[in-house]
N, C-alpha and C positions, 0 to 999 in steps of 0.2 A: 493200127497202134502207134502208140507216140513213144519214144525214148523215155526216160526218168534222168533228171538230172539228181545226182546222189551226193549225200553229204561225203566229206573224206574217210569218216568208219566205215560207212558201206561199200566206198569203192577198194578201200583195204580187205573187208570180208569180203569180197567179189572173187578176191586172190588168196585170200587166205584160206579160205572153206572151198577151194579148189575140189570139186567130185572125183577128181582123175586120182588124189592123193587121200582121199577120204569122205565120208559120208556128210555133207553140208546139214543133214536133217537133226532137229533136236523134237523131243518127243516128253508131252505132258498128258498126264492122266488123271482125269477129273469123274466124279458121280455129280450127276445134274438131278435135283428132284423135279419130275415129268409130271408129280400130280393134278397140278393143273392143265396142263397141255392134254392127259388122257381125257380129266373130266372134260375139257371143252371138246374133244373129238367123240367122245362119248354121244356127247348134245349133239353134233352133227349127224353120226350115225341115225340116231334116235328120228332128227327132222328127213331121213331120207338122203342125206348125203355125205356117204361114206369117204372118210380122208384117212390115208395110213400115216402111220408115227415117221415113217421115211420118208412122205411127201413133205411134211412139215417140217421136219429138218433141213430139208432141200431148200425149202421155201425159206427158212429162217437164215441160212448161210447165203443165198441170194442177199437178202437186204443187208446182213452182217458185212459182207464183202462191200458195200457200197459205202458203209459208214468207215470202213478200213481200207480204203484204196490201197495202202500198202501192201496189204496180204493178195488183191487183184493183179499180180505181175506177173511177168515170165522172163526168163532171162536167154537170150538167143543172141550166140556171138560173143559173150560176154560184156554183154548190155544188157540192161533193163528195160523192160518194155510197160507202159500200164495199159490193161486189158480192155478191149471197148464195151465189153459186158460180161456177166458173170454166168458161165459155163460149169455144171457138173457133173462128174461121171460117178457110177454106181454099178457094183455087180451084178450080174444078174444068175442065179444059180440055175442050171438046167440040168440040173438030177433029176430024172423021174418024169422027164418031159420028151417032148418031140424033139426041141433042139439038143438035147443032151446024148442022141445019136452021135453026131459029130464032137461036140467038146461039152466036157461038164461046167464050164462056167464063160458067160461074156460080160460085155461091159457095156451100158448103154451110157448117150451122152445129151444131157438136158442143157440145150444153148438158151441162154437169154433169162435166166429165173429169176434175173433182179427187175424184171418188167412182166411179170407175171401175176395172175391171183393165186393163192392156194387149189384152187379146186382147180384153177389151169394148169396147174403143176402134177396134181395129182391124175387128171384127165391123162395128160403126156406120158406119165411114169407108166400107167396102166399101160396104154396104148403100147409102148415099146417092148415094155415087159411079155405082153402077149407076142408079140411079136419076134422074139429071141427065144422064146419058150415054144415056137412053133418052127422054128428053124428059119428066122426071115430076119437076119441082123439087119438093125435099123441103119447105124452108120457104114457108108460106103469103105472107109479106109477099114474098118474091122470085117468088112466082108471079103475084100482081097485080102487081107492078110489071112484070115482062116482059111482060103481058098488055095493062098499059096503053102502053108504050111500043111495042107493035106495033100499035095503033091509034088512038093519039091524038096530036092535033100537039103542038110542042115547048114551046107555051105551058102546054099543060096538063099534059103531064109535070114543067115546070119549077112547078107550083101544088102537084102532088101531093106534090114533095120537101120544099115551104115547108111544106106541111101537117103532114107527117112529123117536120119538123125543129121545129117546135113544139112537138109532143106531147114530143119526147124533150128541149126545153130547159124544161119546165114542171116544176117540183119537185114539185108537187101531185100529178102522174101518174108518180113515178119508178119506181114499181110495175108500170105500165103498160109506160111503155120498157124495162124486163129483162125484161115478160113476151112481149114481142113480139121483141125482139133480145137473147137472151141471149150477148151476146159479149163478153168483156175484152179479147180479144187475137185476131191473125191468125198464121198460120203459111202468107206466102206462098212462091212459088216463085220468085223473081226471077233470072233470068239461068240457071236450069236446062236449058234448050234449048242452053246454049252447050256443053255435053258433048256433044254430038251432033257437033260438029266434029272428035271424036276424041281419046282421051288424050294429053295434053301439047302440045296444039296450042295451046291457048288456057285460059289459068288465069286465074280470078277473083280480082282485087282488091280492089275498094271498090266502093260504089254509094252513092245518095241515094234515101230514100223520101219521100213526101208523102202524108202521108194526108188524107182529105176532110173538111172539118168539117161536111158536111152528109149524113144528117140526123140522125145522132146520133154522140157523141163516141168514139171508140176511142183508149185509153190506148197502147197499144204495136203494133208489128207486127213480126213477125219474119220478116225476108227471107230465104230459104234459098235458096242455090243448088246445084250438082252435087257431089258428093263428089270431090275431086281429088289423084293422089298429087302429096304435096311434099315436099321435104327439111327435116327440123327437126332439133333438136339432142336428142338422147336420151342422158341419162347423159353428158353432155359428147361424144357423139359422134355424127356427120351418120347422118340414117337416114331412110328413105323410107317415108312413113305417109301412109295417106287423110284427107284431113283437108275439112272440112265448113264453106265460108264462109258468116256468117250478117251480115248488116245487122240490128242492132236499134235500131228507131225508136221514142222512146217520149216522149211529152208533161212538159217540163221542168216542166209547173205541179205534177205529181203527185210527182215525185222528182227526183234530182238524179244528175249525171255518177256519181259516187261510189257509188249504190244499183244504179245500170245496171251496173258494173264488176262490183258482189258478184253481181248476179242471172245476168249471164254464166259469171263463175268457177263460179257453183253448177251451172248447165246444164253444164257442161263434166266436174264433177265427178260428176254423175248420168249421163252419157253413158259415164262411163267405167268404172260399175259398174251396169249398168240390171239385172242381178238382186236386186240389192240391195234396189232400189225395187220391182221388179214379180214377185219370185220367180222360182224358177229356169225355171217354165214361162210365165211371164206373166200368171199366174191370180190373183195377189195384190191385192187391193184395198186402200186407203188404211187403213181402219178395222184389218183383220186383219194388218202390218205391223209 
């Protein structure tokens, strides 16, 4: 990873929004029309190539963060570093599965999603989820931490997290920080289970996300809820469309609200025409686009 030369304002904000004295994260909540995305995914399924909406979001974020490199950065020891690729973390629900005997949730890491086709992302997504739910965590760091949490007293767990925190806050170990945790952002499922209440009974409106400051810095997170039907204006007339609520929490030290709005606007544009991004069958890689 390479250190980033910051503007005077960014240098000021890096100290002003010190996480030791308060959260540097700002949240924006939007809803995005995903009717085009759902129709395209349905077409892929009919053609025998089912891809999940979560995989589509992860793939779109991978392309998005190459267009907005200021979002694909990590703060290490008070310095800002440009990450070499886009890695996405996502929670995995383990309740009701074999892996749930040890823990109710886990975290999967998909590295280099900015270089993969949508089909490759979905295959990796499904493979990792199967392993997590079968009780085989894919990431070695998560395996070690879960094993430690099962056996060690709480003081030892805190010491282990503190040791990892020192590693991820030492500029000389920036490359090791990325190698051990190749995460640029996360795509979470905040409020997704609200959809179980039944269509139209509960509508997601807004939320707030607070990211942990240990053991490493993560610059943003996409909190994704469930697709819900809403009435919006289309060409000046009311229309019912499937809308996807998203809470976007970002570190204000990396960029400001204007850039965050541009990121979300671009995400909506990508989801409005996924075939242009991933090819008609989802097999297009970025270098061949």
